[in-house]
C-alpha positions as CSV (number, residue, x, y, z in Angstrom):
1,X,59.4,-12.7,-19.9
2,X,57.7,-9.6,-21.4
3,X,60.2,-9.7,-24.3
4,X,59.4,-13.4,-24.8
5,X,55.6,-12.6,-25.1
6,X,56.4,-9.7,-27.5
7,X,58.4,-12.1,-29.6
8,X,55.6,-14.6,-29.6
9,X,53.1,-11.9,-30.6
10,X,55.2,-11.0,-33.6
11,X,55.5,-14.6,-34.7
12,X,51.7,-15.1,-34.4
13,X,51.1,-11.8,-36.3
14,X,53.4,-12.9,-39.1
15,X,51.8,-16.3,-39.2
16,X,48.3,-14.8,-39.4
17,X,49.3,-12.5,-42.2
18,X,50.8,-15.4,-44.2
19,X,47.7,-17.4,-43.6
20,X,45.5,-14.5,-44.7
21,X,47.6,-13.9,-47.8
22,X,47.5,-17.6,-48.7
23,X,43.8,-17.7,-48.4
24,X,43.4,-14.6,-50.5
25,X,45.7,-16.1,-53.3
26,X,43.8,-19.3,-53.1
27,X,40.4,-17.6,-53.4
28,X,41.7,-15.5,-56.4
29,X,42.9,-18.6,-58.2
30,X,40.3,-19.8,-60.7
31,X,39.2,-23.4,-60.2
32,X,40.4,-25.7,-63.0
33,X,37.8,-27.7,-64.8
34,X,37.5,-29.7,-68.1
35,X,34.7,-29.4,-70.6
36,X,34.1,-30.8,-74.1
37,X,31.9,-29.9,-77.1
38,X,30.8,-32.5,-79.6
39,X,30.3,-30.8,-83.0
40,X,31.7,-28.1,-85.2
41,X,28.3,-26.6,-85.3
42,X,26.8,-23.2,-84.4
43,X,24.8,-25.0,-81.7
44,X,28.1,-25.1,-79.8
45,X,28.7,-21.3,-80.2
46,X,27.7,-20.3,-76.6
47,X,30.5,-22.3,-75.1
48,X,33.0,-21.0,-77.7
49,X,31.9,-17.4,-77.1
50,X,32.1,-17.8,-73.3
51,X,35.6,-19.2,-73.6
52,X,36.9,-16.5,-75.9
53,X,35.2,-13.7,-73.9
54,X,36.9,-15.0,-70.7
55,X,33.5,-15.4,-69.1
56,X,34.5,-18.6,-67.3
57,X,37.4,-16.6,-65.7
58,X,34.9,-13.9,-64.8
59,X,32.9,-16.5,-62.8
60,X,36.0,-18.0,-61.2
61,X,36.8,-21.0,-63.4
62,X,39.8,-21.9,-65.5
63,X,38.2,-23.9,-68.3
64,X,40.1,-26.4,-70.4
65,X,37.8,-26.8,-73.5
66,X,38.3,-29.7,-75.9
67,X,36.6,-31.0,-78.9
68,X,35.5,-34.7,-78.7
69,X,33.7,-35.9,-81.8
70,X,30.8,-38.4,-81.3
71,X,28.5,-38.8,-78.3
72,X,29.7,-42.2,-77.1
73,X,33.3,-40.9,-76.7
74,X,32.1,-37.8,-74.9
75,X,30.1,-39.8,-72.4
76,X,33.0,-42.2,-71.8
77,X,35.1,-39.2,-70.9
78,X,32.4,-37.9,-68.6
79,X,31.9,-41.2,-66.9
80,X,35.6,-41.7,-66.6
81,X,36.0,-38.3,-64.8
82,X,38.4,-36.7,-67.2
83,X,35.6,-34.3,-68.3
84,X,33.2,-32.6,-65.9
85,X,30.9,-30.9,-68.3
86,X,29.9,-32.0,-71.8
87,X,28.1,-29.8,-74.4
88,X,26.4,-32.2,-76.7
89,X,23.1,-33.7,-77.7
90,X,21.4,-35.4,-74.8
91,X,20.9,-38.7,-76.6
92,X,24.1,-40.6,-75.7
93,X,23.9,-39.5,-72.1
94,X,20.2,-40.5,-71.9
95,X,21.1,-44.0,-73.1
96,X,23.8,-44.2,-70.4
97,X,21.2,-43.0,-67.8
98,X,18.7,-45.6,-68.9
99,X,21.4,-48.3,-68.5
100,X,22.2,-47.2,-64.9
101,X,24.7,-44.3,-65.2
102,X,24.2,-41.2,-63.1
103,X,24.3,-38.8,-66.1
104,X,21.9,-35.8,-66.2
105,X,20.9,-33.0,-68.5
106,X,21.1,-29.8,-66.5
107,X,20.5,-27.3,-69.4
108,X,19.1,-27.3,-72.9
109,X,18.9,-24.2,-75.1
110,X,17.7,-26.0,-78.2
111,X,15.1,-28.8,-78.4
112,X,14.8,-29.3,-82.2
113,X,16.8,-31.0,-84.8
114,X,19.1,-29.2,-87.2
115,X,20.2,-32.2,-89.3
116,X,20.0,-33.1,-93.0
117,X,20.6,-36.1,-95.1
118,X,22.7,-34.7,-98.0
119,X,23.3,-36.8,-101.1
120,X,24.9,-36.9,-104.5
121,X,23.1,-34.7,-106.9
122,X,21.8,-37.5,-109.1
123,X,19.8,-38.9,-106.1
124,X,16.4,-37.0,-106.2
125,X,14.2,-39.2,-104.1
126,X,14.4,-41.4,-100.9
127,X,13.5,-44.4,-103.0
128,X,16.8,-44.0,-104.8
129,X,18.7,-44.6,-101.5
130,X,18.1,-48.3,-101.7
131,X,21.3,-50.2,-102.3
132,X,23.4,-47.1,-101.4
133,X,26.1,-46.6,-98.8
134,X,25.3,-43.8,-96.3
135,X,27.6,-42.2,-93.7
136,X,27.2,-41.1,-90.1
137,X,29.7,-40.1,-87.4
138,X,30.1,-43.1,-85.2
139,X,28.1,-46.2,-84.2
140,X,25.6,-45.5,-81.5
141,X,26.0,-41.7,-82.0
142,X,23.1,-39.2,-82.4
143,X,23.7,-39.2,-86.2
144,X,23.5,-43.0,-86.3
145,X,20.2,-43.0,-84.4
146,X,18.7,-40.1,-86.4
147,X,19.7,-41.5,-89.8
148,X,18.0,-44.8,-89.1
149,X,14.9,-43.0,-87.8
150,X,14.8,-40.6,-90.7
151,X,15.0,-43.5,-93.2
152,X,12.1,-45.3,-91.3
153,X,10.0,-42.2,-91.4
154,X,10.6,-42.0,-95.2
155,X,9.7,-45.7,-95.7
156,X,13.2,-46.8,-96.4
157,X,14.1,-50.0,-94.5
158,X,17.5,-50.2,-92.9
159,X,18.2,-53.5,-94.7
160,X,17.9,-51.8,-98.0
161,X,20.9,-49.5,-97.3
162,X,24.4,-49.8,-95.9
163,X,25.2,-47.4,-93.0
164,X,28.9,-46.9,-92.1
165,X,30.7,-44.7,-89.6
166,X,32.7,-42.0,-91.4
167,X,33.8,-39.5,-88.7
168,X,33.2,-35.8,-88.0
169,X,31.4,-33.3,-90.2
170,X,34.5,-32.6,-92.3
171,X,35.1,-36.3,-92.8
172,X,31.5,-36.9,-93.9
173,X,31.7,-34.2,-96.5
174,X,35.0,-35.5,-97.7
175,X,33.5,-39.0,-98.0
176,X,30.7,-37.6,-100.1
177,X,33.2,-35.8,-102.3
178,X,35.3,-38.9,-102.9
179,X,32.3,-41.1,-103.5
180,X,33.0,-43.4,-100.6
181,X,29.4,-42.7,-99.5
182,X,26.4,-41.6,-101.5
183,X,24.8,-39.7,-98.7
184,X,25.7,-38.4,-95.2
185,X,23.9,-37.0,-92.3
186,X,25.2,-33.5,-91.3
187,X,24.1,-30.8,-89.0
188,X,23.4,-27.1,-89.1
189,X,25.0,-24.7,-91.5
190,X,27.0,-27.6,-93.0
191,X,23.9,-28.1,-95.2
192,X,24.6,-24.8,-96.8
193,X,28.2,-25.7,-97.3
194,X,27.2,-29.0,-98.9
195,X,24.7,-27.5,-101.3
196,X,27.3,-24.9,-102.4
197,X,29.6,-27.9,-103.1
198,X,26.9,-29.3,-105.5
199,X,25.2,-31.8,-103.2
200,X,21.5,-32.1,-102.6
201,X,19.5,-31.9,-99.3
202,X,17.2,-34.9,-99.4
203,X,15.8,-35.1,-95.9
204,X,15.3,-32.1,-93.7
205,X,15.2,-33.5,-90.1
206,X,13.7,-30.3,-88.7
207,X,10.5,-31.1,-90.5
208,X,10.2,-34.6,-89.0
209,X,8.2,-35.3,-85.8
210,X,11.2,-35.6,-83.6
211,X,12.1,-33.5,-80.5
212,X,15.5,-33.8,-78.8
213,X,17.9,-31.7,-76.7
214,X,20.3,-30.8,-79.5
215,X,23.0,-28.9,-77.5
216,X,22.6,-29.5,-73.8
217,X,25.0,-29.4,-70.8
218,X,25.5,-33.0,-69.6
219,X,27.0,-34.0,-66.2
220,X,27.3,-36.7,-63.7
221,X,25.0,-36.3,-60.7
222,X,27.8,-37.4,-58.3
223,X,29.9,-34.5,-59.5
224,X,27.3,-31.8,-59.4
225,X,25.9,-32.9,-56.1
226,X,29.4,-32.7,-54.7
227,X,30.3,-29.4,-56.5
228,X,27.1,-27.4,-56.8
229,X,28.9,-24.0,-56.6
230,X,31.2,-25.0,-59.5
231,X,28.2,-26.2,-61.5
232,X,26.4,-22.8,-61.0
233,X,29.6,-20.9,-62.0
234,X,29.9,-23.0,-65.2
235,X,26.2,-22.4,-66.1
236,X,26.5,-18.7,-65.4
237,X,29.4,-18.3,-67.7
238,X,27.9,-20.6,-70.4
239,X,24.5,-18.9,-70.3
240,X,26.1,-15.4,-70.4
241,X,27.8,-16.8,-73.6
242,X,24.3,-17.2,-75.1
243,X,23.4,-13.6,-74.2
244,X,26.7,-12.3,-75.5
245,X,26.3,-14.3,-78.7
246,X,23.0,-12.6,-79.4
247,X,24.1,-9.1,-78.4
248,X,27.6,-8.8,-80.0
249,X,27.4,-10.0,-83.6
250,X,30.9,-8.8,-84.7
251,X,32.6,-10.5,-81.8
252,X,30.5,-13.7,-82.2
253,X,31.2,-13.9,-85.9
254,X,34.9,-13.7,-85.1
255,X,34.6,-16.6,-82.7
256,X,32.6,-18.7,-85.2
257,X,35.3,-18.0,-87.9
258,X,37.9,-19.4,-85.5
259,X,36.1,-22.5,-84.4
260,X,34.4,-23.4,-87.6
261,X,37.6,-22.7,-89.5
262,X,35.7,-21.1,-92.4
263,X,36.5,-18.0,-94.4
264,X,33.1,-18.1,-96.2
265,X,31.3,-14.9,-95.1
266,X,27.9,-16.1,-96.4
267,X,28.2,-19.4,-94.4
268,X,29.3,-17.6,-91.2
269,X,26.6,-14.9,-91.4
270,X,23.9,-17.5,-92.1
271,X,25.1,-19.6,-89.2
272,X,25.2,-16.7,-86.9
273,X,21.6,-15.6,-87.8
274,X,20.3,-19.1,-87.5
275,X,21.6,-19.8,-84.0
276,X,21.1,-16.3,-82.7
277,X,17.3,-16.9,-83.2
278,X,17.3,-20.6,-82.3
279,X,19.1,-20.7,-79.0
280,X,17.0,-20.0,-75.9
281,X,18.4,-17.7,-73.2
282,X,16.7,-19.7,-70.4
283,X,17.8,-23.2,-71.2
284,X,15.5,-25.2,-68.9
285,X,15.8,-28.9,-69.4
286,X,12.4,-30.6,-70.1
287,X,11.3,-34.0,-69.0
288,X,8.9,-34.1,-72.0
289,X,11.9,-33.8,-74.3
290,X,13.7,-36.5,-72.5
291,X,10.7,-38.8,-73.0
292,X,10.7,-37.9,-76.7
293,X,14.4,-38.8,-76.9
294,X,13.8,-42.1,-75.1
295,X,11.2,-43.0,-77.7
296,X,13.7,-42.4,-80.4
297,X,16.3,-44.5,-78.6
298,X,13.9,-47.3,-78.1
299,X,13.1,-47.4,-81.8
300,X,16.7,-48.2,-82.7
301,X,17.6,-50.0,-79.4
302,X,14.6,-52.1,-78.4
303,X,16.6,-53.7,-75.5
304,X,17.3,-50.5,-73.7
305,X,15.7,-50.5,-70.2
306,X,12.5,-48.3,-70.0
307,X,13.0,-46.8,-66.5
308,X,12.0,-43.2,-66.1
309,X,13.4,-41.0,-68.9
310,X,11.9,-37.8,-67.5
311,X,14.2,-38.2,-64.5
312,X,17.2,-37.6,-66.9
313,X,16.3,-33.9,-67.0
314,X,17.6,-32.0,-63.9
315,X,16.1,-28.5,-63.8
316,X,17.2,-27.5,-60.3
317,X,20.2,-25.5,-61.3
318,X,18.4,-23.4,-63.9
319,X,15.6,-22.9,-61.4
320,X,18.0,-21.8,-58.7
321,X,19.6,-19.3,-61.1
322,X,16.2,-17.9,-62.0
323,X,15.2,-17.6,-58.3
324,X,18.4,-15.7,-57.6
325,X,17.6,-13.0,-60.3
326,X,20.4,-14.1,-62.6
327,X,18.3,-14.0,-65.8
328,X,16.9,-10.6,-64.9
329,X,20.4,-9.3,-64.3
330,X,21.5,-10.6,-67.7
331,X,18.4,-9.2,-69.4
332,X,19.3,-5.7,-68.0
333,X,23.0,-6.0,-68.8
334,X,22.4,-7.1,-72.4
335,X,19.3,-5.1,-73.2
336,X,19.5,-3.5,-76.6
């Protein structure tokens, strides 16, 4: 009998060791998540830097990062569940929210526009846009909405131009080169690229009275409410990417070179300096900015339900990180 209990004790000990080992392995295995970014622009640099510096792994996540051009496609992927986090302008997700989706903006490091309307060199005034074909990325996208509002603010009625979807930034510049379109709306440092190619910046959207979340983190409330720890891990890694971007110029320039696919040192250095200064290290989403975005949406989509646009901004995760001392820790870690 004693030998029996000894045998049983050995079995239970082995079982316990196996269980402990399995739990340890499981805890050490990063959680797999999917995220997308929506533009080949320096505004997306923090997520690129965080990915390349393995910051997501540092915070316990195995991130599959994909490029999805155009806001509507990104939000469809988010709502369909194939993507858990979207790094994009808040506009398409706000429209979905106003129409009843559970989308939310949980972080926003940049609340101003970086777009330009770039045109053929022989077009020198907005009046000369009448009768011309202009390009944006996709119907219903941020570039679509902004282009129409920019024309309105410059007293050019939509009926006097033809606006067509052309595709991503590279496709828009290509359309301008081939003459398929006479003007295109582009973002960020692509304006420098376009002017070096001989085109003219006609409308600088940063000078217009428009305030939007230009590079936010967008989620579904159902997902983040069910997975708050994963959400905090994602934000920690992504925010640390902002700090690293500002603190490590050589590394960050290498990342930009990879994702922008440019060998132009002037373009890369200008892009880096621009976004290093523009991106905020504490990306608290703002209900006031959501309200401003809704106003812009309602200008181009009068049928959109009014609801409560301020509710689109969900600051609790950033507030929790601040209360935990996360930003103080990063400020110390990356102090110059």
